[in-house]
N, C-alpha and C positions, 0 to 999 in steps of 0.2 A: 502493500501497499503505500503509496508517493502520495503526501500532501503538504498544502501548500498555507501555508497560517498569514494572513492579512491584518496586519496591526495599527492601530495610534501611532506606539512608537513599544518599542522593547526595549532588553538591555543592551547598554552595561545603566542604563539610566536605573531607577530603582523607586520600585511604588509597588500597591496591588494588585496593577495592573501589568506590572513585567512581572511578576514571583510570582501571579496564578498563569501566566502564557508559558515560566519557566515548568515549571509542574505539570503542565498540559504538556508541552514539548519532549520531557527527558521521561514520560512515563510512555507516550509512544515510542520512542527511541529505543526505550528499553522490549517494549515487544517488534523490533526487529523495522521497522516502519522507515519511509526515507524521507525527512523534513525538513522543509525549510518553510523561513518566514520573511515575507516582505513589509518593511515599514512606511508610515505616510512619510511630508513633509514635516508632520506634530511632532518627529520623530527629532528633539532639539539635542542629539550632540555628536560633536563633532568626528568624520569617519570615515571611512572606507568606504566606495559604490556597492565596495561585498566583502564582508567578514565573517568570522567564524568569533563568537561571545561564548564563555561556559561550554564547549559544544556544538553550539545549534549553529548551524550559517544564516543570516539576516544580510536580506539584498535591499538596502536604502536607495528612498525616489530620491532625487536631490530638488535642491532648492530652501525656500521655506515659504511658506503662507505667506497674503499678500493680499493689497487691496482690498476694498472698499466690501460689508460683508453683504452674502452671497457669490458675488463676483469674487474673493478672497478660496467660499466652499466651492464652489464652479469650478477654480482652478487646484486646487488643489485633490479632486476626484480626479478632474484630466488627468494630473502627472502620476496620481498610485495607477489611472488605470493604465499609462502607454507603460509604467513600470513590469506593472503584472505582466501585462501580454511580454515583452519581452524576458524577464522571467521562469513565466509559464513557457515560451517555448524551449528554454535551455533546460529548466528544471521537469520536462512532462509531467506532469502531476495528476494523480485520481483525480482529487476533489481538492475541491476552493473552502478554506475555513473563515470567514472572514468574522471579526470581533469588533465590536462595539467601538468608537460611535457610529452611527448611522453611516456616514460618508464612505468608511472603507467596505459596507454592505452596497451601497451606492455602485463606487468604485467596481465593484466585485462581479458586479451583474449582468455588465457587458463582457467582460472576459469570460464568463461561463458562460452566455451565451453563444457567442463568437466562435466560442470551442469544442462548443458542447459535454463543459464539463457540470458538475452536480455543483451546485455554492452548499455550505453551510451557514447560518449566519445566529452568531452569537451575542446573547446579547447582555449584559452584567450591569448594567442600567442603564434606564431610559435618557438619553442625549438630552430631554429639554427639564425632566427634572433635576438631575444636575447642574444642570447653570445655576437655577435657581435657588439649588443645595451651595453651590459653591459662590452665591451674589452676581454670577454674569444674565442671571437672567430672572424674570416676575411672570408666575403662573398664571396663563389667560393668554398672556399679550400673542401680540400677533405673530415674532418670531414665535414664543411658545406651542403656538395652536398649528405653523408651517414645517417645525419639526416633529412634532407628534403625527402628522400627518403624512410626511418622509418615512418617518418609521412603521408605521403602516402598510405604507405603499412596498417597502421594502421586506417587509417578515411578509404580505401576501406575495411576493416574486420568488423565496429564498426555495429553495426543493426542502430542507426542513430548520427551525429554530430550536437554538439552544439556547436556555435562561440558567440561570446561576442558585435561583429561585420559589420557591410555591408560591410567591409574595410577584412576582415579573408574569411567573405561568396565571396567576389569575387575572390578571389586567390585561393580560391576552388576549383569553379565553371571552371576557366579560366587551373586545372589542369586539369576535367575530375572529378572532382563531380558532382554527379546528385540533383539537386539544391530540388529535395522533398525531399534529405534526410536531409538537413541540417536547422537546427532553429536557429534561432539569438532572444538570451534572453540577452540586451545589459547589461553593466555596473549600478547600479544603488545606492540608494541613500536608509538606511535606516533610517527615517521619526525622530523616537522613536530617534536613537544617534547623530542626528545630525540637528533635525530642531526645537528644541529652543536652540539658542544660547546666553551666557550671553554676556549682555553690557562692553563695555572695563573697564578695573579697570585703574582710575586714578593712584594708588596707585606702582602698580603692570610696568604699563606703563614710571613712576619716575627711579624705579632700573634697568631698561635698557635706560632712557633717552631719552624714545619716549612721551615726552607729548609735544604737542604742533608740532609734526612732521608731514607730510603725510609719513604715513609707506606704502610700497611695500613688499608684504611679498612670501614666497616660504618657505611650509612647505612639508616634504620630503627626499626622498633618493636621495643622488647626485650621480645620474651617470653622465656617460658624453654626453650620448644623452640629459638629461634632456638641454642643455644650458645654465645651471651659468654660465658658463665663458663669453656666451656674455649678460649674467643679468648683470654681476660684473662689464664687459667693457662700458655698456650702463649709467655705473652712474655718471662718470664726465658732459656728456651732460643735462645728467634730474636735476642733484642737477644743473646746470649752467644756468637752466629754471626755474626748480621749488628748491629753495633754501633750505625750508623746507623736502625734500624728504631725506629719509631714507632707506636702505635696510634688511631686516630682513628675517635672512635663518634660518631657525630652520631642524634641523634633524640631516645628514650623510652619507656616505657612500665614495667608491675610489675616489671619487674627493676631499675630503673632504681637506686635507692639500694644494692639487696644487691650491686650488681655495682660502684659507688663505691668501695662500705666493700672490699672484693676487690680492686680495682685498689690502693686506698691501704695496702693491706696490702703490694699483690707488690712485692719487692727490684726491680721497676722500673717503679716506682710515678710517677716522673719522666720516663716512656717513651709511660704512657696518656692519651690527652688527652679528658676529655667535654665536648663542645661545648654538648650538648643541645638543644631544637628546633628547627628555624630553618624561617622564611616557605617555601613553596614556592619560591618564584621566588629563594633564593637560593642552591639545594640543585646545582644546576650549577655554585655557584664549590668546594663544598666534594670533588664529582667531581674537579674541575680536581686540586686536589690528591693525589690520591690514585694510585699505582702501585698496588696492587693491592686489589681487592673481597675481604672474604672473608666467607663464606656456611655457619657449623657446624652444620647445623641440627643434632639431636636423631636419633634412632632412634628412630621412632615412628609410626604408623599413621595420621595425616597428613603429614607429612613423606615417610614412604614414596610416598602414595597424589596427593600435590597437589605441579605444580608453583610454585613460587614468581613473583610479577613482577621483581622486584629483578634477578634474576642477568642477566637479557634488556635491562632498562635500560642496567648497567653497560657490556653488553657493546655496544650502539648508541651509550653514550660510549667508543667506544674504549678498554677499558679492560680488563687482567689480572681474569683470574676464578677465585678457588681456592676450593673446597666438597665441606662431608662430601661424601659417596656415598653419600645418600640417593637413595630414586625420585624422588622429586621432581625432585631435582638430575641425574642420570642420565637420566634423559629431555630435557633442555636441555645439558648439557656433556658433549661426548665429550674422555673426560682423553687431555693431551697431543696437542689440536687444536686446540677451544676453548675448552680453560682447563684447571683441573689439581681431582683430585680426592683426596681421603684420609679417612681414615676418620673415621667419626663417635663422640663423644666419645672421642673421644684426644686431648690435648692435645702430647704430644708426635710424634704423627702431624704435628697443624698446625704447630708449629715447622717440622722435617725439610722440610713442602711446599712454604712460605711462603720459608723457608731456599735451596732450590734453586730456587726460580721468580726469587727475587731475583740468585742466582749468576748467574741465565742472562738477562741482556741482549741479545745477540745472537739469538735465537728470540722477542722478545716482537714484535717489528715483523708478523711470522709471523704469529702467534698472537691478535694482534690485528684485525687482517686478517680471518684465519678468522671470528673471531663473529661480527664484524658482517658478514661475507657471509652467515651462517645468520640471523642477524635479517631479513635482509632479504628473505632466499629464503620463512622459513617464516615467522617471527614479525613481519609484515609488518601490522599490524592494514590497509593498505589491499588487501592481499589476502586478510585472514582475514573477512575481512566475509562474503566469499563465501560461506562454507558455507551461512551462514542461509536465503539467497536459495531452493534448492531446497526447502528444508522447508517455506517460509513456501507459496509457491507452492501447494506438494501438500496444503498441511490444511488454503488459500483456496480452492483453486482461479483466484486473483487472477496476473496477471505480474509476477511481481516485480523 
């Protein structure tokens, strides 16, 4: 089986998007398949037109997005389609597998039809909802409606559609998509990367002033929808209940400056630590320092429909997880069994949930074991990848 994945961006860039792609491709390579990837002009990393990163062959689309809205996106689609045509000529794939946003599917559709290839379109989030979550769009706007219409157009024309969670599947079915056309391929964890966490390093903890602390952590991107402002707002009440509590924030993003200003004005400013972005190979050192990973996402379409990757990585690391009770989290976390859920957008509820969890150390080992077992059984990439094989086989007629 020869598979060409069409991507917004890829390695060596680091994001939840690139880590999921890496997991899919590595698992397919382990099956003996020939796999390659083509990235769009949105891959904002310098490099050659063709390169191998982490054992994965990447073809890059030249140029960068430019021009006014609509014309810019049209140019991106045209450039990616031209690159895919050239790659398909050389690589000779059996199937095309495009990954959201919808621009990749629009570019792939023409190539698929011209070359008589089946197309799988994988949706990791609806582009219009992601724009609202990132603060670059507004729900119900003309652009939002147009993007939603394009998404539906691409879904109808793809030969099969993959989604990462039941929330996205249900939304597509409500729009009229045939349920039999949809494959759910959940977010998963590569246990080779996250399955053997290091112990905490007391010397490293001391450099951060965290020795003896009860550490609440967030490691990821600082977008508004992540609800980190609510987590910062919860800290005074949490410290009042648990004086040794500290908040460790690792990462960066659009909300970083606002969050730093909010933390500096907090009554417990000295209990909130920002360390900025860290190299990917350093992330596990910070995971090791945390007692609880907190994910206080706000309630909105994006978070209700889409399951995140970070809580799964934390579970694989043997960490306690506390998260807001939005749909994407409820699909991953069973309250009181594999994690703790609290009301979204409510700093008091966050403080109560975290203080209660910190006070219940007797139950930590069982909670962590339950979470790890869930990841191993239901969110392990080595088993998740098997979901693609029957679809590929049905569309190509070749053994998978």
